N, C-alpha and C positions, 0 to 999 in steps of 0.2 A: 369479734372481732374481725379484722379487714384481713383480706388473703395475703397481703404483703406482710402484715404484722405475723401471721401464721408460718411463711416463708422462712421467716428468721430463726424459729425454734429448730430443736434438734428433736430427732426422731422420740427419743424418750418424752420429754417435754409433750409432745404430741399427742402420746400415747395416753398421759396421764390425762392430758386435757380432755381428751375423748372417753374414759374412765369416768371423769367429774361431770360430766356434760349427759352419760348415758343415765348415772344417777340421779340426777337433778330432771332430765327426761321421765324418769320413772317415778319420781315425785308427782310431778306435775299433772302427768296421768292418773294416777291414783286422786289427786285433788280433782283434777276434771270429773271424775266419775263419781265422787262424793258430792260435787257441786260447790266446791269451795276454791274455784280456782279464780285467784285475783286478775291476771292479764291472760286471756286466752291465746295472743298471739305470740305469747314467750315460749308456748310449744313449739309453734313454727321457726321460731328465732333459733331454738336449740337444736332442731333436727338440721337446721342449714347450715348450722356451725359443725354438728358432726359430719356432714357429708362432706362439707370441706375439706374438714381434717383426714376425711379416710380418701379422699381425692390425692391430697397432697401427699401422704404416705404412700400412695400408691405410685405415684409419680416417682418417688425419691427410690422404692424399692426396683423400679424398672431402670432407672438411670446406672 
């Protein structure tokens, strides 16, 4: 998701999305450890989106 799309979402939606991505990241890491990961770049994408969401939540809390 682009940063502009994330800025339009509320805090509750961002927290929900962060939780979903964290669960997805856990599953991807587990797949990587067993050697069954389909797309290794997906781990990087998920981590970056989590970082974007955390950055936006920090900006909103400081504002």
